[in-house]
Each structure stands twice: as C-alpha cells, then as structure tokens.
MARLODREN-163941 format. One line per field, with one value per residue: residue number from 1; residue in one letter; z, y, x negated of N, C-alpha, C, O in turn. Coordinates in pm, 1 decimal. Each point is the difference from the previous one (the first is absolute). Example, Ala and Ser with C-alpha at 12.3 -4.5 7.8 and 13.67 -1.06 7.14 Angstrom:
BEGIN
k = 1,2
r = a,s
n_w = 780.0,-138.5
n_v = -569.0,106.9
n_u = -1319.0,138.6
ca_w = 0.0,6.0
ca_v = 119.0,119.0
ca_u = 89.0,-82.0
c_w = 0.0,73.0
c_v = 120.0,109.0
c_u = -90.0,77.0
o_w = 66.5,16.9
o_v = -1.9,110.8
o_u = -103.6,-50.9
***
This chain:
BEGIN
k = 1,2,3,4,5,6,7,8,9,10,11,12,13,14,15,16,17,18,19,20,21,22,23,24,25,26,27,28,29,30,31,32,33,34,35,36,37,38,39,40,41,42,43,44,45,46,47,48,49,50,51,52,53,54,55,56,57,58,59,60,61,62,63,64,65,66,67,68,69,70,71,72,73,74,75,76,77,78,79,80,81,82,83,84,85,86,87,88,89,90,91,92,93,94,95,96,97,98,99,100,101,102,103,104,105,106,107,108,109,110,111,112,113,114,115,116,117,118,119,120,121,122,123,124,125,126,127,128,129,130,131,132,133,134,135,136,137,138,139,140,141,142,143,144,145
r = m,n,k,s,t,f,f,f,l,v,l,v,l,a,a,a,i,v,t,g,s,t,l,g,v,i,s,n,f,e,l,i,k,s,a,a,q,n,q,n,q,s,a,m,n,a,d,i,e,k,s,g,a,g,q,s,q,p,d,q,n,n,a,l,q,t,a,s,t,a,a,e,n,t,s,t,q,v,m,v,v,s,p,e,e,g,a,e,i,t,s,m,l,v,k,l,g,m,p,n,d,g,d,s,g,t,f,v,k,q,y,q,a,s,h,g,i,q,p,t,g,n,i,d,s,i,t,l,n,s,i,i,n,d,v,r,m,q,r,v,t,e,m,a,q
n_w = 18571.4,-153.1,3.1,-49.5,230.2,153.1,-30.7,59.0,218.5,85.1,-21.4,174.5,183.5,9.6,0.7,228.4,126.6,-72.7,101.9,212.1,26.9,-16.3,148.7,177.5,-15.8,43.1,184.6,33.2,-119.7,-0.9,150.9,-4.2,-104.3,32.3,96.1,-119.3,-71.3,174.6,19.8,-181.9,36.0,155.6,-96.9,-86.3,147.1,74.4,-179.5,-10.5,134.7,-50.3,-132.3,98.5,63.8,171.8,-6.8,-144.6,222.0,-134.5,-102.9,147.7,54.5,175.0,37.2,-119.8,94.1,101.8,-69.2,-48.5,110.8,54.1,-148.6,-55.5,161.0,-67.6,-97.8,146.4,141.5,76.4,-139.6,229.2,-186.5,160.3,-20.0,195.3,93.6,-35.5,91.4,162.4,-14.2,-25.8,176.0,133.1,-37.6,72.8,212.8,-17.0,-24.6,176.0,-207.9,-40.2,-217.7,165.3,-141.6,110.7,-103.9,-190.3,42.0,8.9,-156.2,-79.2,82.1,-65.8,-208.3,-0.1,40.9,-199.5,-91.1,122.6,-219.8,159.7,122.4,154.1,36.1,-21.2,124.2,-112.7,-101.0,128.8,60.2,-187.8,-80.9,146.2,4.1,-155.9,29.0,136.7,-93.3,-86.6,130.4,66.2,-142.8,-27.5,139.5,-77.3,-135.5
n_v = 11105.6,25.4,-214.8,-74.3,3.4,-159.4,-206.5,-22.3,-38.4,-214.7,-76.7,36.4,-128.1,-216.7,-79.5,11.4,-193.2,-197.0,-13.3,-49.6,-239.3,-122.5,19.7,-129.9,-224.1,-61.0,-23.9,-199.7,-36.9,195.8,0.3,-94.6,123.9,178.7,-76.8,-27.4,162.3,47.4,-104.7,80.1,169.9,-30.6,-109.8,153.7,129.9,-115.3,4.6,166.0,7.2,-102.7,96.5,158.3,-215.0,135.6,-93.2,178.1,78.3,-164.9,201.4,97.5,194.9,-133.6,94.9,177.2,200.8,49.3,66.4,194.6,188.2,28.6,139.3,194.8,98.6,65.8,196.4,72.9,140.0,-164.9,8.5,-31.4,-64.0,32.8,-227.4,-72.7,-33.4,-191.7,-200.3,-15.5,-89.7,-233.3,-116.2,-14.5,-194.7,-219.9,-22.9,-64.7,-214.5,-68.3,58.5,-119.3,81.5,135.7,155.1,-195.1,-156.9,-97.1,-198.6,-188.3,-128.6,-154.9,-229.0,-140.2,-95.6,-171.4,-165.8,82.8,-177.7,-47.2,119.0,-98.6,21.0,134.9,-195.4,224.6,-11.8,85.3,-111.8,-92.5,119.6,4.3,-175.4,-55.1,153.5,-15.9,-195.4,50.6,101.1,-173.0,-78.4,127.5,7.5,-176.3,-20.0,104.2,-121.2
n_u = -5000.5,151.1,-0.7,240.0,87.4,-3.6,90.7,225.8,49.4,-11.3,195.9,146.6,-38.3,62.7,223.1,64.3,-4.4,114.8,207.3,28.1,-10.5,187.9,165.7,-39.9,44.7,224.0,115.0,-83.0,182.8,126.6,169.7,207.6,162.0,104.6,197.0,173.4,135.6,129.4,186.9,158.9,137.9,160.4,178.5,138.1,122.4,198.6,113.9,116.7,154.7,194.5,162.0,128.4,-65.5,-1.1,212.4,-66.5,32.9,79.6,-27.5,108.8,-95.3,-101.8,221.1,41.3,-51.8,169.8,197.5,-20.6,41.1,217.0,96.5,-15.9,132.6,211.6,-23.1,-162.6,122.8,-122.5,175.1,-13.0,50.7,156.4,-27.4,15.2,-211.8,-129.5,38.0,-118.4,-223.7,-3.6,14.8,-160.3,-137.7,26.3,-72.4,-229.4,102.4,-93.5,-86.1,200.0,64.7,74.6,-77.3,-54.6,-132.4,96.2,117.7,-132.6,-112.1,155.2,-2.4,-187.5,-6.8,149.7,-126.8,-62.6,105.0,-197.4,14.4,40.7,183.6,-122.4,79.5,11.3,-167.0,-187.6,-127.0,-144.2,-178.2,-120.4,-132.8,-148.3,-173.1,-160.0,-128.8,-159.4,-168.2,-119.3,-157.4,-193.1,-149.8,-139.7,-186.3,-178.4,-124.7
ca_w = -158.1,-61.3,-66.2,-101.7,20.6,31.4,-114.6,-86.1,60.0,-17.0,-147.0,-17.9,65.7,-92.2,-121.5,10.0,-6.2,-138.7,-79.5,40.6,-36.3,-153.3,-20.9,40.0,-118.2,-146.6,24.7,31.0,-119.7,-54.3,109.7,-2.3,-145.7,36.5,115.2,-77.0,-69.9,94.9,39.5,-105.3,8.3,97.3,-10.9,-100.0,64.9,63.3,-73.0,-46.5,126.2,20.4,-120.8,-44.9,131.5,-41.1,-83.2,62.6,-22.2,-72.8,68.3,-30.1,-124.6,-114.5,-6.4,-108.7,-0.5,123.8,-50.9,-108.0,94.4,64.2,-106.2,-43.2,125.1,28.6,-126.5,13.1,119.0,-34.7,75.8,-4.9,7.1,-19.8,-105.7,44.8,-3.5,-135.0,-70.5,60.8,-64.0,-135.7,18.2,18.0,-133.2,-95.6,66.2,-27.3,-151.2,-76.5,-78.2,62.3,-63.9,-4.4,43.6,139.4,6.5,-55.3,101.9,133.0,-51.0,-22.5,135.6,92.0,-60.8,31.3,172.8,22.8,46.4,-107.4,-73.0,2.7,-55.6,104.0,123.4,120.7,111.2,-8.5,-116.4,65.4,87.6,-63.2,-53.4,86.6,34.0,-109.8,0.7,118.4,-27.7,-84.2,72.8,78.5,-90.0,-27.8,111.3,22.7,-127.9
ca_v = -0.8,-118.0,-12.5,60.8,135.2,23.9,-11.4,113.2,123.0,-10.3,14.8,149.8,75.6,-19.5,65.1,131.7,29.4,-4.9,107.5,131.5,-3.3,8.6,158.6,61.7,-19.7,70.5,142.3,30.0,-47.2,62.1,-10.0,-126.3,-25.7,94.4,-67.5,-122.5,32.3,44.4,-136.9,-54.5,95.9,-41.8,-118.1,17.7,75.7,-86.0,-83.7,92.4,24.7,-149.9,-34.1,118.3,56.0,99.6,90.9,98.9,-39.8,109.2,54.1,-50.8,56.1,-57.1,-139.3,-75.5,-4.5,-87.7,-118.1,-35.5,-37.6,-116.4,-118.1,-25.8,-76.2,-148.8,-72.8,-87.1,-91.7,-132.7,-39.6,-140.3,-34.5,-139.6,-10.4,48.1,157.4,43.6,-1.2,129.0,133.1,20.5,20.5,146.2,89.0,-11.6,78.1,149.5,24.8,-89.0,-109.0,-116.8,-67.5,113.4,-0.8,74.0,99.1,98.3,70.8,48.9,116.6,118.0,63.4,74.3,136.7,67.5,30.9,44.5,-97.0,-34.9,-110.4,-119.9,-94.9,-97.0,38.1,7.9,23.7,128.4,-22.3,-77.8,71.5,106.5,-87.8,-32.2,125.1,42.2,-86.1,9.5,97.7,-34.8,-79.3,94.7,92.0,-76.6,-18.1,135.8,27.6
ca_u = -44.3,-15.4,-110.4,-7.1,2.8,-163.4,-60.7,36.9,-67.4,-132.4,-16.1,16.7,-102.2,-103.8,21.8,-14.0,-137.1,-49.5,26.7,-62.1,-136.3,7.0,28.4,-120.7,-115.5,28.1,-14.1,-136.4,-81.3,-99.6,-120.0,-74.7,-83.5,-118.4,-101.4,-67.9,-115.4,-103.3,-74.2,-93.3,-122.9,-81.9,-61.1,-112.1,-109.2,-63.3,-63.5,-96.3,-92.7,-81.8,-98.8,-76.2,-86.3,-98.0,46.0,81.0,130.6,63.2,112.9,132.8,35.9,-87.7,43.8,-40.6,-132.2,-24.4,11.5,-99.1,-126.7,24.8,-2.6,-139.4,-65.6,66.5,15.4,-105.4,26.7,92.9,100.7,36.2,142.3,59.6,99.9,128.5,-7.0,-14.7,131.0,83.5,-44.0,45.2,154.6,3.4,-40.9,126.4,96.6,-41.0,19.5,-85.8,79.9,-30.2,-112.3,-89.3,-156.5,-28.9,-113.4,54.4,100.5,-84.6,-95.0,78.1,64.3,-82.6,6.0,121.7,6.9,-121.2,-113.3,-83.7,56.0,-87.5,93.4,-13.3,59.2,-102.5,91.2,77.2,103.5,83.7,78.3,76.0,90.9,82.5,71.1,92.5,99.3,46.4,88.0,85.2,110.2,90.9,83.7,121.3,106.1,56.9,93.5
c_w = -41.1,-105.7,-136.3,-30.2,12.2,-140.6,-107.7,27.0,-60.0,-178.6,-38.3,29.9,-128.7,-128.9,8.3,8.0,-126.6,-85.9,52.8,-42.9,-160.3,-29.9,50.4,-107.5,-128.2,33.9,24.0,-106.2,-44.3,116.5,-3.0,-119.0,33.5,108.8,-68.6,-85.4,61.3,63.5,-98.9,-16.0,106.3,-23.3,-106.8,42.1,84.0,-71.0,-60.4,118.4,15.5,-115.1,-32.9,111.5,-56.9,-101.4,78.7,-34.0,-93.0,63.6,-56.8,-158.6,-140.0,-21.9,-124.4,1.6,114.0,-61.9,-108.5,78.2,56.0,-97.7,-25.0,106.2,5.5,-129.8,-39.9,71.1,-62.2,95.5,-41.8,31.9,-20.3,-106.9,43.6,-7.3,-144.9,-71.9,91.6,-64.2,-142.5,13.7,31.1,-121.5,-99.8,44.6,-41.2,-164.2,-85.0,-50.0,66.6,-62.4,-54.0,36.7,141.8,-8.4,-64.1,74.4,120.3,-45.9,-34.4,131.5,65.7,-71.8,28.6,137.4,33.3,63.1,-121.0,-51.1,-15.9,-64.9,93.8,113.0,130.3,125.2,-4.4,-122.2,56.7,107.6,-63.7,-56.6,121.6,45.3,-109.9,5.1,119.6,-28.9,-104.6,56.3,94.2,-93.8,-52.1,107.9,36.2,-94.9,20.2
c_v = -141.2,-27.1,67.4,150.6,55.0,-9.7,111.3,131.2,-2.9,5.3,127.9,79.5,-34.8,89.9,166.5,22.2,-7.9,129.3,108.5,4.5,28.4,157.1,57.3,4.9,83.1,149.3,59.0,-55.1,70.4,24.9,-132.4,-18.6,81.0,-59.9,-129.4,67.3,62.4,-112.5,-57.8,81.7,-23.7,-122.4,13.5,77.7,-110.2,-92.3,84.8,10.7,-123.4,-27.9,107.8,42.4,94.6,93.4,85.5,-43.4,103.3,51.8,-67.8,41.7,-66.9,-164.8,-84.9,-34.3,-101.4,-155.8,-40.5,-31.5,-122.1,-136.6,-6.6,-62.7,-130.5,-108.5,-116.9,-131.8,-101.9,-14.8,-153.8,-10.4,-136.0,4.1,67.5,157.5,49.7,11.6,115.0,127.2,-1.0,38.0,158.8,94.3,-5.4,103.5,148.9,25.2,-96.3,-121.6,-126.3,-66.4,99.4,-26.0,86.3,101.8,138.1,94.6,72.6,129.2,147.3,48.0,80.6,139.6,84.2,40.7,64.4,-82.0,-22.9,-113.4,-114.9,-121.1,-110.6,35.3,3.6,46.7,141.7,-30.2,-105.2,65.3,99.0,-80.0,-33.9,99.8,19.6,-102.7,26.0,148.6,-7.6,-86.8,84.0,81.5,-97.1,-27.2,140.3,23.7,-80.6
c_u = -29.9,-128.3,1.6,2.3,-157.5,-75.4,20.1,-76.8,-161.7,-30.4,24.4,-112.3,-128.5,9.2,-31.7,-161.8,-65.0,42.6,-70.9,-160.3,-6.0,9.3,-116.5,-96.7,29.1,-17.4,-121.4,-108.7,-114.0,-118.5,-77.3,-95.5,-127.9,-95.0,-69.8,-99.0,-109.5,-69.3,-89.4,-122.4,-87.0,-70.2,-121.4,-112.1,-67.2,-75.7,-133.8,-107.1,-64.8,-104.3,-102.6,-87.1,-80.7,52.1,101.5,161.6,74.8,141.2,137.0,53.7,-71.1,38.3,-54.2,-146.4,-30.9,40.5,-87.4,-143.5,8.6,-1.3,-155.2,-81.4,23.2,1.7,-77.1,33.7,104.0,94.9,37.9,145.5,35.2,92.1,116.9,-13.3,-8.2,156.7,83.7,-54.4,41.4,165.4,-6.3,-36.1,127.2,118.9,-20.2,-24.1,-85.3,84.2,-39.8,-101.3,-110.7,-129.9,9.5,-98.7,19.1,96.7,-60.5,-41.3,92.8,67.1,-97.9,-24.4,99.9,-2.0,-129.8,-107.6,-72.5,54.4,-93.9,76.5,-14.3,72.2,-73.8,90.5,84.4,120.4,99.7,91.2,84.6,113.0,107.4,96.0,102.1,111.6,76.2,103.2,110.0,118.2,86.2,79.1,117.1,96.9,79.1,142.2,132.4
o_w = 58.5,-43.7,-40.4,-104.1,-66.1,-39.8,-66.0,-89.0,-59.0,-45.4,-99.9,-72.6,-46.3,-47.9,-100.0,-53.8,-27.1,-78.4,-83.5,-28.0,-51.0,-82.6,-66.2,-36.1,-67.3,-77.5,-5.7,18.3,-19.1,-27.9,0.7,2.1,-3.7,-1.4,35.3,-2.8,-56.8,16.2,30.0,-22.9,-25.9,35.3,2.3,-50.0,4.1,62.0,-14.7,-28.2,30.2,16.2,-60.1,20.9,-114.6,-42.6,93.0,-105.6,26.4,72.1,-97.3,-76.4,-117.6,-22.4,12.6,-43.7,-11.4,11.8,-16.2,-24.5,0.5,34.2,20.8,-29.0,32.0,3.5,-82.5,-34.3,-60.6,115.7,-114.7,115.0,-82.1,-36.9,-87.8,-43.9,-40.6,-66.9,-57.5,-21.4,-53.0,-85.4,-59.0,-27.8,-69.2,-82.5,-8.5,-48.2,-122.1,72.4,49.8,66.6,-94.8,84.8,1.7,43.3,59.8,10.1,41.5,49.8,23.1,18.7,60.4,69.2,13.4,35.6,118.8,66.8,-109.1,66.5,-104.2,-88.4,-27.1,33.4,60.7,-18.8,47.6,16.4,-43.5,12.7,63.9,12.5,-28.4,17.2,29.6,-11.6,-16.2,36.7,-1.1,-41.1,10.5,37.3,-7.6,-17.7,49.6,32.1,-85.2
o_v = -67.0,103.4,61.0,56.0,91.0,92.3,51.4,67.5,95.2,40.0,43.9,94.5,89.4,67.1,58.8,94.8,86.3,54.9,76.8,105.7,67.4,51.0,96.3,101.9,57.8,71.4,122.4,-2.0,-57.3,8.6,-7.8,-61.5,-62.1,11.2,-33.3,-50.6,4.4,6.2,-58.1,-47.4,3.8,-4.8,-65.0,-25.5,2.7,-45.7,-59.7,0.0,-5.4,-52.9,-30.7,121.0,-23.9,86.2,-42.9,-48.0,120.0,-74.2,-75.1,-75.0,31.9,-93.7,-115.9,-109.0,-65.5,-89.9,-119.9,-98.9,-71.4,-109.7,-109.8,-71.9,-85.6,-122.5,-81.4,-111.1,41.5,-11.4,-40.3,30.7,-71.8,105.2,72.3,74.1,103.1,97.1,50.4,94.7,109.2,72.8,69.0,111.9,95.3,48.6,84.0,100.4,-1.8,-71.4,-2.6,-68.3,-25.1,-86.5,119.9,113.8,101.5,121.9,110.3,107.8,115.1,118.3,100.6,101.6,120.1,99.7,-11.7,49.4,10.9,-101.8,11.7,-61.0,-109.9,118.2,-101.5,23.1,14.2,52.4,5.1,-31.3,41.7,46.3,15.3,-27.5,15.6,45.7,-14.7,-0.8,75.8,5.9,-20.6,30.0,45.7,-2.2,0.3,62.5,4.7
o_u = -85.1,-50.6,-99.0,-34.3,-50.0,-71.2,-90.3,-51.7,-51.2,-107.2,-57.1,-31.1,-70.8,-91.4,-41.3,-57.3,-83.5,-77.4,-47.9,-56.6,-89.6,-75.7,-38.5,-58.8,-85.4,-63.7,-12.4,-121.7,-107.3,-119.6,-122.8,-106.7,-106.2,-122.6,-113.1,-112.1,-109.1,-121.9,-104.3,-111.3,-120.3,-117.8,-104.5,-109.6,-123.0,-96.0,-106.7,-119.8,-119.2,-110.0,-103.0,-8.9,-38.0,-76.9,68.4,41.3,-7.7,66.5,-7.4,60.8,17.5,-76.6,-39.5,-37.0,-103.7,-83.4,-23.0,-69.2,-100.3,-44.2,-51.5,-95.6,-82.5,11.0,41.4,-40.5,98.8,-40.4,19.0,31.5,-57.1,52.1,46.9,87.9,53.5,35.3,96.5,75.7,20.6,50.6,83.1,42.9,35.6,77.4,89.5,-52.2,15.2,69.4,-112.5,-77.8,-74.4,-21.9,28.1,18.0,-35.7,-14.2,35.6,32.4,-37.0,28.6,37.2,-6.7,-23.5,62.8,-29.9,-90.8,55.9,19.4,-64.5,-60.1,48.4,-8.0,-34.0,119.4,112.6,110.2,115.1,118.3,96.6,113.4,118.8,118.7,118.5,113.7,121.1,117.6,97.0,115.9,120.9,113.3,114.0,121.8,112.7,101.1,88.8
***
C-alpha cells in the first residue's frame, strides 16, 4: 500500500468518526438536553447546601423556591472577576438578549425574575451558573439545527 492510499484511508476513517459522532449527538439531543438540565439542578442544590448550612434541603419539585432561596443566601457575597471575565459575562448577556448599550443591571434583574431567582440586579453564583447554562443550551441548539 502506498502513502497516498494510506493517507486516503485515514481521512475516510476520520470522516466516518466525525459523522458518526455528529449523528449520535443529534439523535440523542433531547437526552443530552435533559441531562444538562438535571446537572444544572444538581449544581443549584449543591450551592444551596454550601450556603444554607442548617436549613432543610428542599425537594426537587420546588425548583423555583430552591433558586430563590439560593439567591437570597448568595446575593450579599461579592464576586471578584477579571476584566476578561467581565467581558465574557457581558458577551453572554448580549447572547441572551441584552442590548449592546443596554443597562446590564436592569437586564440581569429581568433575567433573574424570569428564571425564578430573587431579582437583585447583581450577578451572584446562582445567576452566573444559570446564564452559563442558558448560553450553553443556546449553542447546542444552534449546532443541532
């Protein structure tokens, strides 16, 4: 077997692997989406356990109450972000619908209210986690189309 034939077979094999992986993701998109949402719920429960020592753990049917409780417990904490992280957060907010020249505090407050988080207008760990997950789901949806 000469080099060109070998190289061609390697390229065909690589294309088959990429195609198979893509078809696997597309055909299981709903399963992947529900797993990501379950992971988000687990992360919110973990944040509640960390910040709510001594409180009883809410059940999973109370997702909105869980998010609200977590936001109340973490909204007074200060997040220190680098300029690069701040720019990335702003970029994610724009992807979620914030106007480029819009007031981020107002947008964050509306976002929090629409996601069952206490609307403070400040980005705490629960809000940031929710924003990251929404942008991730948006990207997955775009890739699947």
